[in-house]
C-alpha positions, 0 to 999 in steps of 0.5 A: 231035817234030812231036807236041810242036810241035803240043801246044806250039801249043795255044791258051792259056798255061802256066797251066791251061786253063779246065776244061770247054773243051778244043779238038778238037785237044787232045782228038785228041792226048790220044786218039792219044798221051797215053791210049795211053801211060798205058794202055801204061805205067801202067794195069796197076798203076793201073787198075780191077783194081789201083789201087795206092796207091789211085791210078787213071790210067784216068780223069780223076777218078782222076788229079785226085783221086790216090792215097794221096800226093796228086793225080797231075795238077794241070792247068797245074801241073808241079811239083804233078803227082806223075805228073811227079815219078814219071816223072822219077826225081828221087827214090828214093822215087817212081819210076814205072814202077818197072821202066824209066824212060820215054823223054825224049820220052814224059816231055816229052809228058806234061809238055806235056800237063799244062802245057796244062791236061791236056785230057781228054774228061771234063774238062767233067764239072764237079763230077762227079769221084768221090772216090778209093777209100778217101777220107774220108766226113766224114758217116760220120767225124763219127758217131764219139763224139769228133767229135759236137757237145757237147750237155749231157745231161739229168741222170738220176733215180736209181731209188728215190732223191731227185734227187742234189744233185750231177749227177755223182752222178746219172750215176755212181749211175745207172751203178752201178745198171745195173751192179749195183754198190754205192757205197763208204762215205764216207771219214772226215774225216782221209782226205778232208782229206789226199786233198783237200789233196794233190790240189789243192796237192801237199802234205800238210795240216798238223796245225793244218789237220787239227785245224780241219777236224775241229772244224768240224761244219757241213755246209759244212766240206768246201766251206770246205776246197776253197775255201781250197785253191783260193785257195792259190798252192800250187794253181797250182804243183800243177795247173800241173805237170799242164799242163807234162806236157801240153805237154812242158815242159823247161829244155833241148832234149835230142837232138843239142845239148842247149842250155839253155833259160834263159828257159823258166822264164817259160812255167812261171811263166806257167802257175802264174800262169794256174792261180792266177788261174783264167784261163778255159781258152779264153783260156789256150789261145788265148794259147799258140797266138797270144798275141803276136797277141792282145796286138798286137790288144788293145794296138793294136800298142803293147807294154805292161807285161804280157807274159804273152800273148807268154810264153805262145807259148813253148808252140810253141818248148819242144819237143826239136829236132835243132838240128845238121841240115844240111838246113835245110828238113828241120830246119824241117819236123821242128820243125813236125811236133813242133809239130803233134804236141804241138798235136794231142794237147795240145788235141784228143787226136788224133795228127795228126802220123801224117798227115805221110806218108800219110793217117791209117791209123785216124782220118779225118785226111788228109795234106792236113789235116796240111799245112793245119795245117803251113802255119800253123806254117810261116808262124810264126817259131819259130826265129831261123834254121835254120842249124847250130846253130839258135837258137829265136826269142825276144821282148824283154819291154820297151816301146818307150820301154825299148828306146829307152832301152837303145839310147841308153845302150849308144850312150853307153857305146860313145862313152865307151868309145871316148873311154877307149880313145883316152885310154889310147892317147894316154897310152901314146904319151906315156909311150913317148916319154918313155921314149926307146923306139920308138913300137911298143915294149911298154907297161909293165905298170904304165904307168897308174901313170906317167901324169900325175895329170890323165890318171889323173883323167880315166881314173877319171872315164870308168870311173865313167861307163861303170860307171854306164852299164853298171848302167843299161843292163842287159840287157832280159828276153827270153822264148822266143816266136814271132812272125809269119813269111812267110805261105804255104800249104804243099805236100803233102810226098809220103811226108813228104819235102820233096824231093818236093812235091805240091799246095799246101793252103790253111791250115786245120784238119782237116776232120772236127774243123771243124763249119763252113767252113774258117778264113778266113785272109788272105794276110798272116796265118799263121792262128794267130789263127784257129786259136786262136779255132777251138780253143775255139769251138763249131765244135770239139767236142774241146778241152772233152772233152779237158780235162774228161777230163783233170781228172777223171783227175788227180782220180780217178787214171783218166780217163773216157776212159782214153787221155787223149791219144788220142781216136782209133780206137786210143784207149779210148772213155769208160766213161761218155760222158754224164758226160763230155759233161755235164763238158764242157758245164759247163766251157764254160758256166761260162766255162771255169773250172777252179776251178768244175770242181774244186769241182763234182767235189770236192763230189760223193759220188763224190770223197768215197768211201772206198777200201774194197773190196767183194767183190761189186763186185770180181767185176764191176768189179775195175778200178773203171772205174765209180768205186764207190770211191776209187782209192788213188793213189801221190804223183807224184814232185813231191808225194813230194819236196815232202811230205818237205820240208814235214813236215820244215820244210825247204820253201822256199815262195818263187817260183822263177825262172831254174833254169839259170845259163848263157849263151844257146845253150850246152849244159847237158849233153853226156853227157861231163863237162859238167853245168851243172844244179843241184838244190840248193834246197828250193823246190818241185819245179816250180821244179827244172830239167827237163833232157832226157837228164839228168833228176833222179834223184828224178823219173826213179825215180818216173815223172815225165813224159817231156819229149819228148812230151805226157803227159796221164796218168802211169803208176805203177811199183813197182820195187826202186830206189824202196825203195833210194832211200827208204833211202839217198838224201840227200833222205830222209835229210835230211828224216828228220834234220830232222824228228827235230830238230823232234821232239826240240826240241818234246819234249826230255824227253817221249819218249812224246809224239814218236811221236803228233806224228810221226804227226800231221805225217807221216800226218795221224793218231794212231798205234795203240797197237801202233805207239807201243809198237813205235817206243818199244821200238825207240828204247829198245833202239837208243840204248844200242848207239850211245852212246859210239861215237866216230863218232856225235856224237848218238846220240839224233838218229840213233835218231830220224832212223831212226824218222822215216825208217821212217815217211817211207819207208812206203806210208802216206806215199807213197800217198793213199787 
């Protein structure tokens, strides 16, 4: 006890002493009491010979730097010193020494030592504290290809050939020569138009578009096609869907409480509009992270009529969440973890969320880096509260004048309603009195019919006024969105547990990804605005590389770096890194315009190769990593459905909006009898609801993106249920019947003309002679067998529907060469 009194009497307050100035008495107590305790109880496991969890307690630098879970000692801060957390045995996950808890006096002694600034003989060593074993060497870490600054590579000269007009071809052809590969021949015009049209719009070309392209013999014919397709509103519906894969878009929550996200469609349409307008990607990215702050800054705090920047922040709220978690702090940190995971993979191609519990096992991302980002998102209001059942945050899309007017109308309506209620109450009292019954007797059901005419007139007038006020005071539109929360740095959660807190980490970004100093974030800011600015700044080399890589992959079926969502050590390195960097530099220098990047890629010889195989090439590069030919790609789920609707003439091209007719915060699907979803529309597939845990069959069978995580590139499976779906699903059957009606109406008597027309509409080509003969022979033999059957009203329609279905269910329809 005397020792504790002496230690308490050391100069200074509970705050840490100035490092480098421990008193002689304090050092004496360290040497006589603290060091022996550490040596006797701790150093055996945390010394030079073992250093379990990378923690050493035999040196001052080891204590301050700490181990895998963070600093063991933070001078003057009891709650951030993990050594004190461990010896207190407060948490099952962290109890040291593991065999036997220290005595109360020993625990108090260490607490007092830390509280007085952890005086130590080496505490005057200034900046000489060495990094802990296994700490990240940033200089070395930044040598990794993904963290290198983007520098536009020189366009190579292809040996033996004149300069390629498109630099993409120069890079590819140089690589082909190096690998000893021969490029495939150019695709024919029909194949090329079908490829480009499905690629940019997700729809097949019409016969009229095919005829026009075939007739255009000018050198710029294909360029005109690309320009036309990029200008089409169908482009945003197709390429916006790619981005929705990346940001795990869905119209419901999934997980424990499958709430309907009734306003998620606003974010979906924001994405479509942004792609159609060719919004620069740096702006597009910034709006999704901090659009609310950007709008406030640009409009000087006044709400305007365009709320797209606010709607964009729905990116942070759309993820799946455990909404019934009773531990509110855990719920909040789990939601933040999901936001970090999506942010990291969507924009940076890095699995930052792996560092929640410990330093990343493979990539140079520390736990401190994770909590630097967590601080930014924790300082952001994503949820209205974390009370069960939690509700996402929303923004009202109205000007201050509109909000004020709505409040005035609501107040006036409430006043009129009170007046109406008072009149009814008074009239009822008078009626009961006139009937000679007690004042508390039951009012007759037809009481109003017995009111005086004057009272009836007043009631009718009040009800008319209330109805008009109700119509005028319609609910203001809302969107899933975030706003600023309570700004604060976040403490490291030891082993990911919010019950064990380490030191606070300054808000910022992972050090290895930032080529300059940390972000400058004021105490009053969350840091989202700075994060948004950094995201596409020269200080961050990842965003442009990740995007350019994905765009290439969405065009060619395989990205240059195949693991599109993981540019870390466990990902696959780019097969042609110079080309990837050239594309990234091109993207930036062209103002982050995706349409310009599309055009540059699609006008290359490489994009226009045929899919024709070359035997010698197959031996060297069977997987076509060098892109010596076009990859044959199956339509994705949405393009398949949309193409069926388009060729059958059923496609509704109108814009979709709300997809769930449901009150806010209610369940859309609960695995029992509740299912509030409907797919009864002929609009494009991007306007269908995406319900987590209850996906549309036509999506799930054809490898639709998992809406719970980032998907930068979809897989492609071939399974028997796909064929059964083509044979039996209402979608295929309806498309086949409608297309058959079209053929019969166009050629009521000229049966022979139907097959060529069918092939033109569905496949973009004329049939071979044997194909025409086979289908006509089938029709000739089948129709007599059906004629006269009572259950078949129109045998001709049944026959031609079967013929149409055989074409629509073919590989040629579903695959793009």
